[in-house]
N, C-alpha and C positions, 0 to 999 in steps of 0.2 A: 310446391311450385310446379308450373308447367314449363318444360324445356322443349325446344324443337331442334331436332337433329337434321332435318332436311331429307333429301332424296338421293339415292344411288351414289354417284361419285362425290356428292356434296356432304356425305356424312363424316363427322370427325372421328379420329382414332386416338390421337394423343389425349385429347380432352376426355374421351370416353373411358380410357384406362385410368386416368387420374380420378375421375368421378367414382368409378367402381372401387377404387382403393379407399375412398372416404365412406364406404358403405355404412360402417357401424355408427357414424354420427349423424346419419340422415334417415328419414323415413317419409313414405308417401310422396316420393318424387315421381312425377308423371312425365314421360318422354314420348313425343310424337315423332314418327319418322315414316319412311316409305322405301321399299326395295332395298333392304339392308344387304350389302354385298359381302359383309363379314359378320361373324358372331359378335354381338355387342358385349363388352366387358361388364357393363352394369347388370346384365342378366346373368352372365357366367359367374360373377362374383357374389351374386345374391340368390343362392339356390332355393331359399325358402320364400322368396318374394315378399319380404318384409320391408324392403327399402325402396326399390325401384319397380315401376310398372310401365310396360311399353304399349303404345297404341300405334297402329299402322294403317296408312291409307291404301296400301297394296302390298301383299305378301311376296317376299322372295322365299327361297328354300330356308334361309336362316329364320325369317319371321314365322314361317309355318311351324318349324320345330318349337319355337317359343310358344306359339298358340296351342300346339298339341300338349304342351306341358302346363297349360293354364296361365301363362305369363305374358300373353300379348292379345289385345283385342283388335278386331278389324273395325274401321270406321267407314260406313257406307257413303258412296259418293258417285257423281259423274266427275271424272278426273279434271275436265276442263272448267269445272265450277269452283275448284278449291281456292283459288285466289280470292274469290268472292266470299267464301266461308270465313277466311281470316279477316277480311275487311268488314264483314257485316254481322257475323253470327258468333264467332268465337271470342272469348275473353282475351285480352292482350296476352301475348306470350311473355313469360317472365324473363327467360333467357333463350336467345337464338344462338346456336353454335353451328357454324357452317364451314366446311373445308372449301378453300378457294385457291386460286392461283395467287402468287405473290403480287403485291401492288404494282400496277403498270405506271407508265410515264404520266398518265393523267390522274393518278391518285385513286384508281379503282381496283378493287379486288374482283377479278373475273370469276363468275360462278362455274366456269368450265362447262362441260357438256351436261349440265344439270340446272338449267334455268328454271323450268317448271313453275313453282309458286314462291320461289325464294325472295323475290322483291316484296311480295305481300307479307311474308314472315318478317322481314326486316322492318317494314313500315309498322307492323303490329307490336314489335318486341320492345320491352322496357330496357333490355340490355342486349347488345349484339357483340358476339365474339367470332372472330375469324381464325381458323387454323390453316395457315398457308402451307402449300405443298408444291414443290417443283415437279412432282410426278404427274400432275394433271395437265391435260391438253388445254391450251388457251383458245377459246372459240369465239367467233363473232356472233352478234345477235342483238335483239332489242332488249333493253332493260336487263342485260345479262351481267350485273355486277353491283357491288355496294361500294360507295365512296368512303374514303378515310374519315370524312367528317361524320359519318353515320356509325362508325365502329367504336366500341368502348375498349375492347382488349384485342390484342394480336398475339397468337400463339404460334411458335415455330413448330410445324408439323414434322412428320417422319420422312417426308419426301419420297415415300415408296411409290412405285409405278401404280397408275390407276388400276383398280381391280377389274379383272376380265370376267366376262360371262362366256362359258364354253359354248361352242357351236357344234352340236352333234351332226354327224353326217346324215343327210336325209335317207329315210328308208324307202323301200320300193313302194310302200303305201303312200308315203309323203309325195313321192314323185308322180304317182298315178293321180293323186288329187291335184297336184300342181299343174300337170298337163292339161287338165280340164279347165282350170282357171286361166292359165296362160293363153289358151286358145281364145278367150274372151277379151283379152287386152289388146288394144289397138294403138297405132302410132299416136303419140301425143297424150296418152292417158296420164293422169296424175295419181300417183300411188300413195296409199297408206298401208304399211306392212306391220302386222302385229308381231308379238313375241312368239318364238317357237320354231321347230324344224319345218313344219308344214308351210307356213307363210313364206319362210325364207327359201324353201325349195322352189317357190314360184320365181324368185329372182334368178336362181340357177337355170330354170327352164327358159326364162326370157333371154338369157345370154345365148341360148342355143337357137332362139327364134330370130326373125328378122325385124322385130319391132324396134322402132326408133323414136327419138325425141320425147322420151318419157319425162314427166315431171314428178316431183315429190313434195307432198304436204302431209306430214306424218306426226305422230306422237313420239315414237321411238326410232332413233337412227340405228340401223342394224348393219351387220357385215354384208348382208345380201345387197342392201342399197349401195353401200360403199363400193362393192365390186361392180355393180351396174354402172356407177359413176366413172370408175377408173377405166372401164372398158368402152366408155363413150356412148353408152345407151341413154344416159340421163343428161339432157341439155336444158330442160325447163323452158325451151323456146316457145312453147305453145301455152304456157300458163297465163291465165288472166291476172292472177294475184301473185306477186313476187316472181315475175318472169326471170328465168335463168338461175334461180336460187333453190337450193334444197332446204326446206323449212322443217324444223323438228323442235322438240322441247327438251329431250334428254337422249343420251346415247349410252348403250350398254353392249359390249362385245369384246373384240380382241384389241390388242395393242395396235394392230394395223388399222383398225377402224379409227381409233383415237388419233393416230398419226395422219390419217387422211383428212380429218376434220380440223386438225391443229392449224390455226392461223390461215385457214382457207376461206377466202371471201365468197366462194360459191355456196358455202354452208351458212345458214342462219339459225341460231339456237334462240327461239323466242318463248315468251311465257305461254303456259299451257292454255290459258283462256283465249289466246290467239290461235294456237294450233288445233284445238279440239272443239271450238264452238261451231255447231252446225251451220249457223248463218254466215260464218266466215269460210268454212270448208267448201260450201256450195258455190262460192264465187269463182272457183276454178271449174272448168268444164271437164267431163269424162273422168271424174274422180272414181277410183277403184279402191275399195276398202277390203282388206283381206285379214280375217281374224279366226282364231281357233275357238272351238267349243268342246265340251266334254259330253254333253247329252242334249238330245232334241226329242221332244214328244210329238205325237201324231197331230197335235194342233199347231206345231211349228214353233213352240217356245224353245229358246236356246238357253241352257244353264251352263255357264262357262267358268264359274268361280268357286264352286263348293262340291263336296261329296256328301250329300245329306247335310247334317248339321256341322260337319267338319269343313271349316273354311280353308281354301287352297290358295287362292290368288287375289282376285278382286275384279270389280266391274271395269276399272281402268277407263279407257276411252272408247271401248267397243260400241256401246249404244250411240254415243255422239257421232262416231264416224259412220255407222250404219245410216243414221238419219241425214248426215251431211252429204254422203255419197248419193243417197236416193234423191235429195233435193238438187244435186248438181245436174246440169244439162248433160244428158247421156251417161250419167253416173251409174255405178253398179256396186253392190256390196255382196261379199261372199263370206259365209260362215262355213268353216271346213272342219272335218274330223275324220278319223279312221272309223270304219263301220263297227268295229268291235275293239275291246280291250281285254287284257288278261287279268283276272282276279283270282288269286290263289290257284293258278293252274287251270282255271275254267274260263272259256271265252264268254264275254257278256256283250250284248248289243248296246251301242250308244244311241240307237233310235228305239224309243220305248213308247208303250201305251201311256204310262204315267211316269212322271219324273220321280226320281228317288225322294222319299219323304224328307223334307227339310231343304231340298235343293233350291238354290236361289236362281230365279229367272233373271238373266242378264239382259237378253234382248227379247222383248215381247213378241208374240206371234204377229201382232199388227205391224211390226217393223221389219221382220225377217224378209230378205229378198232371196238370193241364191243360197241353197244348202248343197254342200258338195262332200261326197265320200269317194273312195277309190272305185266304187261301182257305178257312180252316176252323179248327175247334177239336176236340180229342179229349181225353177223360179216360183216361189210361193205367192208372189204378188197377184192378187185377184183370184186366187184358187180357193 
């Protein structure tokens, strides 16, 4: 059977432990998930890989460890297309198991800050199970829930607080890169901030600048965005699409981030085909897309998700936001990185003549706009 565990905060824990405990009477159970925030019991309890196998749309640190052990495969994608994959290309999900908020007064189980493609999974699934948890933030958004009439079973969850993603303090290199990007951001710009210390360092620098009336249309809601909001720098007043609203499809960060989004009508958690589709992104003006990469070659290709044949993370929404920002009136996309990294005590350049053999090109040379390191910035369009 194919099971679907959902994304990030939406992944079940009580069900996962119970399924892992049934290991010896099951075989060839395939589980799709994305951004696992905790080690999955079905993998820990099945050390030989005879019973459960995991497939991931985007690796977290937990997923990467499973992949390194030969127990998890990555599924290529553009993140904003995944609802369409479930509706058009994938066989129906046998069982969907999603962690949700308890049922609300209208009979809906809120997906919390993990809307993403969960509606499409529910529509596809032969059986729907919700694991309810009072530890999740309740957030507003479009199609961000499943109605009681669509649910087959309800499980009482552990009510643990939503898992947090640590936010490391930005390094001097992060801040040097962020200074260059922040200088390019104008009043009224509409931000997409990717995962990692470097993009979030831009948020810290923007707090120090005088830039005002920022908007947000992003994939991931981060602590940096929440801080800009609480300090009054984000108003969304100049957005063409969803004016006054911070639009995102999932959140990962601190408990303070979840508290900021909880029952806050300024935040809209929408499906990923809305947040990440370039033809929708471009409807806002002055879109600024900021994402990390790990290697760029001299042709301008950006490899952001693998180290040779070892998969690290995933394409995510990087390419779609690069294209959406470029198509936006006055828009800009930034691919950022430190100039070097340390490998076994030896410094290596991230800018190379040839990509590491096996490296996956995340953003083609034809799409790359600004490339930024601590030493400088260049716009490769037309070069």
